N, C-alpha and C positions, 0 to 999 in steps of 0.2 A: 851516611849522607843526610844532610838536613833538607827538610821540605819547607819551602817558602810560601807563606800565605800571602794572598794578594787581595786588596780591596778595590782593585781596578774595576771601572765601569766601562763597558764597551757598547757601542751603538751602531746599528745599521739603520740609517735614516730613510725616511719616506722618499720614494723615487729611486732608491738604490736597489740594484739586483746583484746578489752575491751568489756565486756558484762554487761550492766546495764545503769542506767540513771545518768546524770551528771548535777549538778546545781552549778553555780559560779557567783560571782559578777565581776570577772575579765575576760580578754580575754582568748580564748581557741583556740589552733591550733591542728588539727587532721591530722597526716601524716600516721597513722596506720589505723586499722579497728575498728569501733565502732558499736555495735549492741545495740541500745537503744536510748533514747532521750537526747537532750542537751539543757539546758536553761542557758542563760548568760545575764547579764546586760551590757555586753561589746560586743566585736566583736568575731564571730566564723569564723575561717579560716580553710578551708579544702584544704590541699596541693595536689599536683598532684598524690601522692601515697595514699591519704586519701580516705576512703570509709565509708560512714555512712548509716546504715540501720535503720532509725528512724526519729523522728521529731527534727527540729531545731527551737528554739525560742530565739531571741536575738535582740540587737539594730542594728547591722550590720552583714552581712554575705559576705564572699568572698570565692567563690567556684572554685577550680582548679581541683578537683577530682570528685568522684562519690557520689551522694546523692539519696537515694530512701526513700521517706516519704513525710513529709510536712515541709515547711519553712515559718515561721512567723517572719518578721523583722519590727521593729519600723521605721527604716530609709531606708538604702540602701542595696540592694542585688546585688552583682556583680558576674556574671557568666563569668569566664575567658575562654579563647579559648580552654583549655584542659578539661573543665568540661563536665560531663555527668550527667544530673539530670532528674529523673522521680519523679516529685513532684507536689503538689498543693501549690502554692506560694501566700502569702499575704504579700505585701511590700508597702512601701510608694514610693520608687524609685527603678528602675531596670536598670542595665547596663548589656548588653549581648555582649561579644566580638565575632567577626567572628570566626567560628569554634566550638563554644559552642553548645552542644546538649541539648535541653530542650524539655521534653515531660510532658504534664500536663496542668493545668489551672493556670491562674494568675489573682489575684485581686490586682489592683495597685492604689495608691493614697489615700487609707484609712488608718487611724491609726489602728495598730494591737490592738485587744482587749484581747490578751492573757496575763495573769498575769506573771510578771517577778519575779524571785526569789529575796528575800530580806533577808539580814542578820540582825538579831536583837541582840542588846546588852542590857543587863540590867536584 
């Protein structure tokens, strides 16, 4: 079975509330509120107005808003100056800007063992 790669970009806009889990092979940007988990083979970006109450699993994460849950990234997690996170974090690399608020624990430098979503064709 072949696996299809996707460069799709998905957006949950400011003012939108989404309840449920999301899986995607493409990048995801959250500017609204998500109550549920998000899995992506790409990058998950949480904008300044974005709020996630749930777990993030992805290749890279860039957080400017609020996240309460767990974050598992294969590569880089970037906490921007406006971010407020209450998480247990598992990441290969971590960037924290001055002003970011981080509460929780961090395991860094190890490859994430969380299974990423795959799209099957055939």
